[in-house]
N, C-alpha and C positions, 0 to 999 in steps of 0.2 A: 504494500500500500504506500501511498504518498504521505510523507510527513512535511508539512509546510509551517514555517516559522519566520519571524523577522530576523534579518541577518545579525542584528545586534545581540541576539540571545547567545550566539557563539562566544561572546566575550564576557558574559555574566560570570562574576565570581562573588561568593559570599564574603563580606568583609569582617565577619565574625566579631571579635572583640572591639573593632573600631566602630561598630554600628551604634548610633545614638538612640535608635528606636527599635530595639531587638524584637524579632518575631517570637522570642522565647519569654516575653513579658506581656501580660495582659490578655493573652489569648488562651482559650480552652484547647488543649492539645489531645486529640483523639488518637488512640492506638489501634491500627488495623489488626484484624484477627490473626494473620500470619505472624506479625511481629510480636503480638501479645503471647502467642504460643511459644515463640522462641524465648522471650523474656522469662516465661514461667520455668524454663529449663536452665537458665544461667545459674551456675553454682557459686559458692563462696560468698564473701561479704557483700560484693557488688550485686550479686543476684538477690540477696535479701533486701538490699537497699532499693533495687528495682521494684520488687513486689510490694514493699511497704509504701511505695510512692504512687501506686496505681489504685484507682477506685472507679468502678463502673465504666471501665474501658478508657479512662483518661488519666493523665498525670494529675496528681493533687498539687495545685499551685500553692506557693508559700503565701504568707500574709501580705507580702509585697507584690503579689500577683506574678511571681516569677516561676518558671519551670523549676522543679526541685533539682534538676541536673544542670542548670545554668550556673556556672561557678563565678566567682568574683572577678575573674579576668574576662568575663563575657564569652567564655568557651563552653562547649557541651561535654560533660563528663562521660556520657554514653559514647560520643564520637571518639574520645581519647581512650576509653577503656575497651570498647568492643569494635570500633571501626565504623567508618561511614556507611558500609553496607548493612549495618545492623540498626540504623536509625529507623524509627517508624516511618510509614509512607509519607505522612503529611510533612514531617521534618525533612525527609529526603527530597521531596518535590518542591516545597515552598522556596521562592515565590512563583514557581512555574505553574502554569495552568494548561489544561488540555481539553480538546473537544474532538469527538469522533463523528464522521459522516460517511458511512459506508466504507469505501476504500480510501478515504481521505482522513488524515488526522492533522489537526492544527494545534499549535501550542505557542507559548511565549512566556515572558517574565512579567509578573504583575507589578502594577504601579505602586502598591502600598509598601514596597521594599525600597529603602533609600538608595541602595546601590543600583537597583533596576531602574528607578525613576531617573537617575542621572544618565543612564544609558539611553533610555527612551527619549529624553529631551535632547540629548547631544548628538544622536546619530540620525542621518536621513533615513526615512522609512523605505525599506526594500524587503522583499520576501525571498526566501530560498527554499528549495525542495530537495528531498532525498528519499530513496526507497528504503522502507523498513519492513520487517515481518508483519503479517496481517494481525490486526487487533480488532476484536468484535466491537461494533458500535452499540451504544446503550439503548437505542430505540429506532423505530422506523420513521420514515418521512417520505414526502412526495418528491420524486426526482425532478419533476418539472418545476416545482416551487424552489428546490435547491438551485437549479440552474438560473432561475429568475433572480433570486436573491444574490447569488454569487456574481452574476453579471452586473447587477446594480451596485454591489460593493466595489467591483473593479472600476466602475464609472466614477464612484465617489472617490476612490483612491486617486484616480487620474486628476480629478478636479482639485483635490487638496494638495497634491504634489506639484501642481502647476503654479509657478510664481506669477504667471501672467494674470491670474484671476485673484482679485482682492479677497482676503479672508472672509469678509462679511458676505460677499457674493457667493463664495464657495460653500459656506455654511447654509445659506438659504437654498442653494441649488440641491444640496444633499437632502435637506428636509423635503423639498419638492419631489425629488425622486422617490423617497420613501413613502410620501403621501400618495403618489400616483400608483405605486405597487400595492400599497395597502388597500386601495380602492378596487384594484383589479383582482384580488384574491377573495375567496369565500370565507374570510375570517373577520368578524366584526371587530372594530377598534374604536371605542368611544372617543369622541373629540369634542372638548368644550368649545362653544361658539364664542366669537368676539375676539377683539384685540385689546389687551390691557395697555394703558399708558406705560411706557418703558420704565420710567423711574418707579412707578407704583408696582409694576410687575417684578422688578428686581428686588424691591423691599419684601414683597410677598414670597419670593423664592428664598431669600435669606431667612425669612421667618419659618418657612417650611423646613429648611436645613436645620435650623435651631431646634425645631420640635422633634427631630428624629432621635431615637435612642442612641446616646453617644457610646463609642467604644473607649475613647480617651476622655478623661474627666476635664481636660483643658479645652476640648473642642467647643462646647456650648458657650463658655465665656468668651472664647476667641471670636466666634461667629457673631455673638451679641455686640462685642466691641466694634466689629466691622459694620454691622447694621447701623450703628450710631453715627458713623462717619461716611455713609454711602455717598452723600452729596458733595464730599470734598476730595474725591479721588483725583489724583493727577494722572495724565496720560502715561501709559507704559511705553518704553522705548521700542521703536520698530525692530530693534535687534531681537526682541523676544517673540515676535510673531511666528518664527519657525517652531518655537517650542509648542505653541498652541496648535499649530497644524499637526505636529507629530503626536500630540496628545489626542486630538480627534481621530487621527488614523489608528492610534492604539485602541481607543474605545470601539471604533467601527470593526476593526479586525477581530477583537476579542468577542464582541457580542452579536454582530448583525446576523451571522449564519445560524445562531441559536434560534432565530425566528422560524426556521424550517420545522421546529418542534412545537412552537407555541403561536406562530403567526404574528408575533409582535414586532414587525419590521419598523413601523413608525415609532413605537415606544423606544426601541433601542437606539434609533437615530436621534430621537429627542434627547435621550440621556447623553449621547456623545456631544450634541450641540450645547445642551445645558452645562455640561461639565466644563467646556472651555470658556463659556460665558462667565461662569462663576470663578473659575481659576484665573482667568484674565482680569476679572474685577479685583480679586484678591492680590494679584501682582501689583496693580495700581495702588490699592489701599495700603499695602505693606511696603511699597517702594522697593520691590525686589531688584537687586542690582547684580546678581550673579547667577550662574547655572545652578549652583548649590542651593541658593535660597528659593529659586523657582522650582527646583525638584522637591524641596522640602514641603512647599505649599501644595504642590500636586499630590505628593505622597499622603499628606494628612487628609486631603479631600477624598482620595481614593479609599483610604482606611475607613472613613466614616460613611461611605456610600456603597461602593461596589463590594466591599469586604464585610458587609452585614447583609445577610439574606433578608432579614426583616425590613431593613431600610430600603434596599433595592425594590422589594415587593411593594412597599408603600409608595415609593416614587413612581414606579411604573403604573400603579393604580391612579395616582393623582394626575398623571399626564393626561388621562382621559376625562377628567372631571373639573379640573381647575382652569379658569380662563387664562391665568398667567402662564400656564403650561401649554396653551394651544399652539399649533404650528405657526399661526399668524403672529402671536406674541413673541415666540422664540425668534422668528425671523426679524421682527422689529428690534428685539434686544441685540441680536447679532449685528444689525446695521448700525445701532448706536454704539455698541461696545467696540466694534472693530472699524469704525469709520475713520476717515483721514483725520478729522478733527475730533479728538477724544478728550477735550478739556472738561467735558461734563458727561455724567452718566444719565 
């Protein structure tokens, strides 16, 4: 089968103890059945430590919400004691993600990892393919729909990778393509009517983000502080527009083909557009001045949205019922946020 992934994934390396926002802190870490069975057979003192640190199929986090095997140097004791090959699947894979579509497998590195975020923002978007042994797909889908969505995604990639088309126009065109396809398939997709005023819509969107269940306790205070100064944002340097294009390409690559299973073509495209509108606004509000600061902002947003199943489900539902999430409103926001004159939001 074909395995397709962004070329930058070849260069991903975990930075381990240098990571400021470790994936071994604050996350529930589930242990797959095969690894759990192996851990049950590890002998000696370390084996006893393993078994005493597992409850209901997960590691028991410390009071500081740390994995019990994350040592004070920011390294994993399981890795050093048993080897990388004996990490549980989620620890071995993260931040990598995978999707299967018949004879095609796609994968990449997720934005919620700071090392991956810097790669995603710093490298031009391009895909590479290789042949791998066949792996069974999780479900069935309509081949005609797959072809339709795949071709639409290719068109969106071409639009976003073209520097001849302004970012505002590129975002609007992607939303139009998704809306056209959504109307052509036999899957209903609710769409709130009307176009909200851009400044009002942006405030409502930030309010929606504030209402989501936070993963990091610092997220809600941060979003609230940015809501309070929405009207005073300064324009972001044009040097950072490539970052926003690459972020939208990341979201479209990761999510759009999922719609062959649930029909949510427009919803996933809205999420991609919303994401760069919000992240671009945060760049202006924060005065981001480096790749590292831009990657940090994008990583934090990703962690609180796409890395929470509940928050993603809530957003996708709200896209169909809230006027400020309508296609027309998002297009108006994109035109405002990425216009040549960005002195005001």
